[in-house]
Structures are given as C-alpha cells and as structure tokens.
PALOSE-936841 format. One line per 5 residues: their letters; for each residue x, y, z of N, C-alpha, C. Coordinates in steps of 0.001 Angstrom, whole numbers, padded with zeros to 6 digits. Example, Ala and Ser with C-alpha at 12.3 -4.5 7.8 and 13.67 -1.06 7.14 Angstrom:
AS = 013190 -005690 007800 012300 -004500 007800 013200 -003300 007800 ~ 012850 -002250 007080 013670 -001060 007140 012900 000030 007870;
//
This chain:
MTTMT = 119846 027357 080319 119970 028431 079349 121020 029432 079832 ~ 122002 029710 078993 123025 030672 079352 122625 032050 078848 ~ 123004 033042 079616 122698 034411 079196 123907 034994 078482 ~ 123605 035780 077473 124650 036438 076696 124812 037873 077159 ~ 126038 038343 077104 126266 039758 077360 125800 040523 076125;
PREFL = 125551 041816 076255 125174 042599 075070 126206 042497 073948 ~ 127481 042479 074287 128535 042371 073278 128457 041035 072551 ~ 128253 039956 073304 128126 038633 072687 126916 038577 071764 ~ 125816 039165 072219 124609 039201 071383 124879 039953 070086 ~ 125491 041141 070181 125792 041925 068976 126756 041189 068061;
NKATS = 127753 040522 068638 128695 039747 067812 127963 038656 067037 ~ 127070 037942 067708 126310 036875 067031 125361 037453 065988 ~ 124675 038531 066363 123684 039116 065450 124340 039707 064210 ~ 125433 040432 064386 126052 041103 063232 126886 040163 062372 ~ 127213 038992 062892 127949 038015 062077 127031 036899 061586;
LNGHA = 125730 037084 061803 124732 036064 061437 125126 034719 062034 ~ 125446 034795 063340 125848 033620 064120 127101 032947 063546 ~ 128007 033769 063024 129267 033261 062491 129225 032821 061044 ~ 128091 032989 060381 127942 032522 058998 128239 033600 057958 ~ 128338 034842 058364 128576 035931 057409 130071 036103 057163;
SRQVT = 130397 036606 055983 131801 036901 055676 132278 038066 056544 ~ 133579 038252 056631 134136 039346 057404 133611 040688 056905 ~ 133535 040859 055577 133070 042126 055013 131614 042411 055365 ~ 130771 041394 055296 129356 041570 055648 129231 041885 057137 ~ 129976 041183 057964 129957 041440 059405 130407 042863 059699;
ELFRY = 131485 043310 059046 131969 044674 059250 130926 045695 058809 ~ 130260 045437 057695 129226 046352 057212 128076 046426 058212 ~ 127631 045290 058724 126565 045283 059740 126998 046072 060967 ~ 128212 045836 061412 128695 046520 062618 128875 048018 062375 ~ 129400 048373 061220 129558 049783 060879 128187 050449 060785;
STAGT = 127219 049736 060214 125858 050276 060093 125212 050467 061456 ~ 125455 049535 062370 124928 049667 063730 125516 050894 064406 ~ 126821 051056 064284 127480 052231 064862 126968 053503 064191 ~ 126822 053453 062876 126347 054624 062131 124928 055010 062492 ~ 124074 054016 062693 122686 054301 063086 122651 054939 064469;
TAAIL = 123431 054394 065387 123513 054981 066733 124026 056407 066656 ~ 125066 056615 065864 125641 057956 065708 124630 058919 065090 ~ 123886 058457 064094 122891 059315 063433 121775 059714 064396 ~ 121340 058769 065206 120296 059082 066196 120798 060152 067164 ~ 122018 059996 067645 122599 061006 068543 122767 062348 067830;
DFTVL = 123277 062312 066614 123491 063515 065810 122177 064296 065671 ~ 121119 063616 065241 119833 064278 065030 119189 064716 066342 ~ 119354 063931 067391 118799 064306 068698 119443 065594 069195 ~ 120764 065671 069107 121477 066876 069527 121065 068065 068648 ~ 121036 067869 067343 120648 068936 066409 119271 069493 066759;
IALVE = 118297 068633 066837 116918 069080 067067 116764 069696 068458 ~ 117356 069074 069469 117265 069621 070831 117890 071009 070907 ~ 119069 071167 070315 119729 072474 070374 118935 073552 069638 ~ 118382 073200 068489 117624 074191 067709 116268 074478 068348 ~ 115522 073433 068642 114135 073603 069082 113990 073984 070560;
IFHVN = 114859 073477 071410 114738 073758 072847 115620 074930 073270 ~ 116875 074921 072780 117831 075934 073232 118041 077068 072230 ~ 117362 077009 071092 117374 078067 070067 118768 078398 069556 ~ 119588 077364 069403 120924 077500 068833 120761 077526 067308 ~ 121566 078307 066619 121553 078345 065155 121746 076931 064618;
YLYAA = 120985 076587 063581 121000 075210 063062 122382 074771 062572 ~ 123200 075681 062091 124533 075289 061623 125454 074935 062791 ~ 125400 075726 063865 126187 075383 065064 125689 074071 065664 ~ 124370 073937 065720 123777 072713 066268 124155 071498 065418 ~ 124178 071667 064105 124563 070576 063208 126019 070177 063438;
AIGFI = 126876 071161 063651 128292 070869 063910 128455 070102 065222 ~ 127773 070538 066265 127876 069863 067558 127316 068446 067456 ~ 126173 068287 066816 125580 066967 066634 126490 066046 065843 ~ 127102 066584 064799 128024 065802 063968 129199 065306 064808 ~ 129759 066176 065620 130912 065815 066458 130522 064731 067469;
VGTTT = 129369 064887 068106 128895 063877 069060 128693 062534 068345 ~ 128055 062583 067194 127786 061368 066436 129042 060671 065953 ~ 129972 061424 065383 131174 060785 064843 132094 060261 065944 ~ 132141 060952 067062 132945 060462 068186 132381 059134 068693 ~ 131063 059075 068811 130408 057841 069230 130657 056731 068214;
SFTID = 130529 057061 066948 130732 056082 065887 132150 055512 065924 ~ 133142 056367 066068 134520 055889 066111 134736 054938 067287 ~ 134225 055327 068445 134402 054502 069639 133766 053128 069457 ~ 132547 053102 068927 131873 051822 068693 132611 051013 067632 ~ 133011 051681 066534 133718 050980 065458 135030 050390 065939;
KKGGF = 135785 051169 066676 137107 050716 067119 136997 049572 068124 ~ 136002 049634 068985 135862 048603 070015 135047 047409 069539 ~ 134319 047557 068445 133454 046469 068001 133690 046062 066571 ~ 133258 046890 065652 133266 046518 064242 134632 046304 063645 ~ 135595 047096 064051 136926 047010 063456 137983 046804 064532;
KATKR = 137650 046020 065542 138577 045827 066663 139851 045100 066259 ~ 139829 044408 065142 141013 043664 064719 142033 044544 063986 ~ 141712 045795 063780 142642 046678 063088 143962 046761 063853 ~ 145056 046830 063124 146381 046870 063743 146760 048286 064180 ~ 146080 049263 063631 146372 050660 063944 145942 050937 065385;
GFKQG = 146777 051642 066125 146475 051977 067512 145308 052955 067621 ~ 144753 053045 068816 143585 053895 069047 143886 055355 068697 ~ 145027 055878 069176 145353 057288 068939 145584 057584 067458 ~ 146322 056716 066777 146575 056921 065353 145272 056814 064568 ~ 144461 055823 064889 143170 055670 064228 142271 056859 064473;
LLIFA = 142276 057354 065709 141461 058521 066042 141908 059752 065259 ~ 143211 059942 065101 143726 061088 064345 143280 061023 062881 ~ 143388 059872 062272 142954 059715 060876 141445 059898 060779 ~ 140712 059263 061685 139253 059370 061713 138836 060828 061900 ~ 139505 061531 062820 139176 062942 063084 139455 063814 061863;
TFSGI = 140509 063512 061135 140818 064267 059915 139706 064101 058893 ~ 139313 062866 058642 138221 062623 057684 136909 063205 058188 ~ 136684 063101 059478 135460 063657 060051 135446 065173 059929 ~ 136594 065795 060100 136685 067256 059932 136344 067676 058515 ~ 136856 066932 057553 136532 067202 056143 135037 067024 055917;
CLILT = 134485 065939 056441 133048 065674 056269 132197 066700 057015 ~ 132673 067180 058156 131953 068222 058895 131876 069505 058078 ~ 132991 069906 057499 133007 071123 056668 132063 070959 055478 ~ 132135 069811 054819 131222 069554 053697 129759 069563 054149 ~ 129499 068981 055316 128137 068956 055853 127614 070368 056085;
IFTLK = 128394 071196 056745 127942 072553 057094 127708 073393 055839 ~ 128649 073363 054912 128476 074156 053692 127308 073655 052843 ~ 127169 072343 052724 126064 071787 051934 124728 072057 052618 ~ 124688 071888 053924 123461 072159 054683 123046 073620 054542 ~ 123990 074510 054677 123697 075950 054530 123147 076245 053138;
FVVEN = 123767 075675 052118 123316 075899 050745 121888 075389 050552 ~ 121641 074169 051000 120324 073556 050783 119230 074309 051551 ~ 119502 074663 052802 118495 075359 053618 118252 076771 053090 ~ 119326 077494 052800 119165 078911 052450 118870 079162 050980 ~ 119362 078325 050091 119120 078554 048665 117954 077750 048119;
LEMNY = 117774 076544 048621 116666 075709 048157 115469 075791 049101 ~ 115641 076549 050192 114594 076801 051188 113971 075512 051730 ~ 114837 074565 052040 114393 073293 052591 114478 073351 054115 ~ 113576 072679 054803 113601 072558 056254 114951 071974 056689 ~ 115518 072497 057784 116846 072078 058206 116924 070589 058559;
ILAKF = 115859 070010 059074 115887 068589 059438 115919 067718 058184 ~ 115072 068020 057227 115068 067267 055971 116393 067451 055231 ~ 116876 068686 055206 118156 068964 054549 119288 068188 055213 ~ 119300 068170 056541 120333 067437 057271 120252 065944 056961 ~ 119038 065415 056873 118854 064000 056549 119456 063678 055181;
LVAII = 119156 064494 054179 119672 064255 052821 121185 064417 052760 ~ 121679 065461 053405 123128 065696 053430 123829 064554 054178 ~ 123228 064095 055263 123830 063013 056063 123989 061732 055249 ~ 123037 061441 054385 123143 060237 053549 124380 060329 052653 ~ 124531 061448 051997 125664 061648 051077 126993 061624 051834;
ISILN = 127056 062369 052925 128302 062459 053691 128639 061116 054341 ~ 127631 060372 054752 127879 059063 055365 128550 058106 054392 ~ 128142 058149 053158 128764 057289 052139 130237 057669 051968 ~ 130507 058964 051887 131895 059438 051769 132691 059039 053009 ~ 132131 059298 054183 132818 059000 055437 133090 057500 055571;
FSLNY = 132107 056664 055228 132303 055215 055279 133440 054801 054346 ~ 133418 055302 053126 134447 054923 052144 135844 055280 052633 ~ 135996 056492 053143 137302 056923 053636 137755 056081 054826 ~ 136860 055897 055789 137252 055165 056998 137435 053682 056748 ~ 136581 053083 055937 136719 051652 055662 138033 051369 054939;
NITFG = 138374 052215 053974 139553 051954 053163 140842 052466 053766 ~ 140773 053479 054618 142014 054066 055133 142146 053915 056653 ~ 141196 054465 057408 141306 054417 058875 141391 052989 059374 ~ 140469 052140 058910 140422 050757 059352 140899 049823 058239 ~ 141556 050380 057229 141934 049636 056036 143031 048617 056212;
DLK = 143720 048635 057346 144796 047674 057535 144276 046274 057869 ~ 142955 046102 057813 142373 044777 058009 142479 043924 056761 ~ 142627 044574 055609 142564 043851 054323 143808 043033 054084;
//
C-alpha cells in the first residue's frame, strides 16, 4: 500500500479520482479554499471580539483579510495552479477585488447589525454568503480567468 501526500489526496478527492470535469474540480477546490478561509475569518472575528474586545467592524476587517489571503494562497497553489498569470499579478487583481468585497462587507455588516439589530455573528454569516458569491464570480472570471 502506497501512502499519499496530503496534496495528492486533495487532488484525487477534488477531481473525483480524475473523473470530474475541470470546472467541477475547480469548484471543489475553490470551495475547499473558501471553507478554510471562512473558518479562519470567523475564528479571528469571534476571538478578537469576544476575547480581546475589539470592535466587531475592525475584527471583521482583520478576519476578512486573513481569510482572503489564505484563500488566494490555496487557490493559486492548488485549485487554479494552471493559470498563466503570475503570482504577483494575480495577487494584485485578487487584492483589488478583495478590497472591494471588504468595503462591501463592512458597510453591509454595519447596516445589518445597527439598523436591523442582528447579532454580529449571524449578520457576518449572511453577509459572507452574499460577498462570497460576488468574490467567486470576480476571481473565477477575471483573476483566474485565463484558464478558459
């Protein structure tokens, strides 16, 4: 029995052992990176607010930055490694879209928490779903779009 490296295991799992189309494989890999990023984002948010008593908007911004940086690194090295765009150029485009999504996240989160009086964690969860769809669309079609 041969042992697989974690990367080999993820490659097999996200490509359904080579049977999935490129688009399905990319979606699985992007989702894996996104889930990891979301866990980090929420962990940082909650830890900063609940343990260190940081304002939820600052904590949300820091969590978002940690999450998106992690997501880009995983995406570039795994899910979209075949992209022709260099790491620095891809990072610049990704950072631009992430900056736009960060601003939208903070303003939407502030509105939902302060005007709709929703708990910051629930509000962040709902806002994250919406922003993730926007962020995925922008990055799939533009940042990593040279795969098509």
